[in-house]
C-alpha positions in Angstrom: 102.8 61.4 -45.2 103.1 62.5 -41.6 103.6 59.1 -40.0 106.4 60.2 -37.7 104.2 60.6 -34.6 101.1 58.5 -33.9 99.2 61.7 -33.1 99.8 63.0 -36.6 96.9 61.0 -37.8 93.3 60.8 -36.8 90.4 58.4 -37.1 87.2 59.9 -38.1 84.0 58.1 -37.3 81.3 58.9 -39.8 77.9 57.6 -38.7 75.9 56.2 -41.5 72.1 56.2 -41.9 72.0 52.4 -41.2 71.1 52.3 -37.5 74.1 52.2 -35.2 76.7 51.1 -37.7 79.6 53.4 -38.4 82.2 53.8 -41.1 85.8 54.5 -40.2 88.3 56.3 -42.3 92.0 57.2 -41.8 93.4 60.6 -42.7 96.4 62.8 -41.8 97.1 66.2 -40.4 99.1 68.6 -42.6 101.9 68.6 -40.0 103.2 65.8 -37.7 102.8 67.1 -34.1 101.6 66.2 -30.6 100.4 68.1 -27.5 97.8 69.9 -29.7 94.1 70.5 -29.1 90.9 69.9 -31.0 87.3 71.0 -31.0 84.3 71.0 -33.4 81.6 73.5 -34.2 79.1 73.3 -37.1 80.6 71.2 -39.8 84.2 72.1 -38.9 86.7 70.1 -36.8 89.9 71.9 -35.9 93.3 70.6 -34.7 95.4 73.5 -33.4 98.9 74.1 -32.1 101.1 71.4 -30.6 104.7 70.4 -30.4 106.8 69.6 -33.4 109.7 67.8 -31.7 109.0 68.2 -28.0 110.6 71.6 -27.7 109.4 73.7 -30.7 105.7 74.7 -30.8 103.5 74.8 -33.9 101.1 77.5 -34.9 99.4 75.2 -37.5 95.6 74.9 -37.5 94.1 72.0 -39.6 90.4 72.3 -40.5 88.3 69.3 -41.5 85.0 70.0 -43.1 82.7 67.1 -42.4 80.2 68.0 -45.2 82.7 68.4 -48.0 85.2 65.9 -46.4 88.0 68.3 -47.3 91.0 69.8 -45.4 92.3 73.3 -45.1 94.9 75.1 -42.9 95.4 78.3 -41.1 97.7 79.6 -38.4 97.5 80.7 -34.8 98.9 84.1 -34.0 101.3 82.5 -31.5 102.9 79.0 -31.9 102.2 77.0 -28.7 102.0 73.5 -27.2 99.4 72.4 -24.7 96.7 74.9 -25.7 93.1 74.0 -24.8 90.0 74.3 -27.1 86.3 74.5 -26.5 83.4 75.2 -28.8 80.2 77.2 -28.2 77.7 77.8 -31.0 79.6 78.8 -34.1 82.8 79.8 -32.2 85.8 77.8 -31.2 88.1 79.2 -28.4 91.8 78.2 -28.3 93.4 79.4 -25.1 96.7 79.3 -23.2 99.6 77.1 -24.0 103.3 77.4 -23.8 106.7 77.1 -25.6 108.4 74.1 -24.0 111.8 75.1 -25.3 112.0 78.6 -23.7 109.3 78.3 -21.0 107.2 81.1 -22.2 103.5 80.7 -21.2 100.6 82.4 -23.0 97.4 84.2 -22.0 96.2 84.4 -25.6 92.7 83.3 -26.4 92.0 83.0 -30.2 88.3 82.8 -31.2 87.4 81.3 -34.6 84.0 81.7 -36.0 83.1 78.8 -38.3 80.4 80.8 -40.1 82.5 83.8 -41.0 86.0 82.3 -41.0 87.2 85.3 -38.9 89.5 85.2 -35.9 89.3 87.5 -32.8 91.8 87.7 -29.9 91.1 87.9 -26.2 93.3 87.4 -23.1 93.1 85.3 -20.0 93.8 87.0 -16.7 97.0 84.8 -16.4 99.3 83.3 -18.9 99.3 79.5 -18.4 99.2 76.0 -19.9 97.8 72.8 -18.6 94.3 74.3 -18.1 90.9 73.0 -19.0 87.9 74.7 -20.7 84.2 74.1 -20.7 81.1 75.6 -22.2 78.3 76.0 -19.5 75.2 77.9 -20.4 76.2 81.4 -21.6 79.7 81.1 -20.3 83.1 79.6 -21.3 85.2 78.7 -18.3 89.0 78.3 -18.4 90.1 76.7 -15.2 93.4 75.8 -13.4 96.7 75.2 -15.2 100.0 76.8 -14.4 103.1 78.4 -15.5 106.0 76.1 -16.6 109.7 76.7 -16.9 111.7 75.7 -20.0 111.6 71.9 -20.6 109.3 71.7 -17.5 112.2 72.6 -15.2 109.7 74.2 -12.8 106.0 74.9 -12.5 103.6 76.9 -10.5 99.9 75.8 -10.5 97.0 78.2 -10.3 93.4 78.2 -8.9 92.2 80.8 -11.3 89.0 80.3 -13.3 88.5 82.9 -16.1 84.9 83.2 -17.2 83.9 84.6 -20.7 80.3 85.7 -21.1 79.1 84.7 -24.5 76.0 87.0 -24.3 78.1 90.2 -23.8 81.4 89.1 -25.3 83.2 90.2 -22.1 85.0 88.7 -19.1 83.2 88.2 -15.8 85.1 88.6 -12.5 87.8 86.0 -11.9 86.7 83.0 -9.9 88.8 80.4 -8.0 89.0 76.7 -7.6 89.2 75.3 -4.1 93.0 74.8 -4.6 95.5 75.2 -7.5 95.8 72.4 -10.0 97.5 71.6 -13.2 96.1 69.4 -16.0 92.8 68.9 -14.2 90.0 67.0 -16.0 86.6 68.6 -16.8 83.1 67.3 -17.5 79.9 69.1 -18.2 76.4 67.8 -17.6 73.5 70.1 -18.5 74.6 73.3 -16.5 77.0 71.8 -14.0 80.8 72.2 -14.2 83.2 69.8 -12.5 87.0 69.8 -12.3 88.9 66.8 -11.2 92.2 67.3 -9.5 95.3 67.0 -11.6 98.7 67.3 -10.0 
């Protein structure tokens, strides 16, 4: 059992058909890790990447099927900590991230289709970690973040917002936040996008 890190387990809330009551169950990821990301699309919930011991990144992807209540695994093309994930329709986007040990930052965007089980790869305009992502209308926005040195010895924040057009499967011209920010927060309401200042 992966009980080493508290983030190695998850609580899954399964709503029952009895009004507002819920049933909780406890389960475990296939690999103990933290600094990972998660998203859901269709009947799939994914937990991707993360740190194994603070320095070494993981490429593990755990899939939970909420219909069959079963687990499966796969791998990212690049191991990384601090990636960000967002879902749109049947697709889950996993973007950015870094290797804390050597300070390498990634521009990789891996797109998983829950209907076909296939992966596709795209690239951000800048390699970075500590960014946020949101699905707004026909677009996926990847905002802020920065480039980190090894073991966070240095960092440079960015104001870049990469916008992926779902209708065309292509990138729109790069946009910019009012100022650079790392680890901002994001919230989406109907078609509005907001980013709260990080540091």
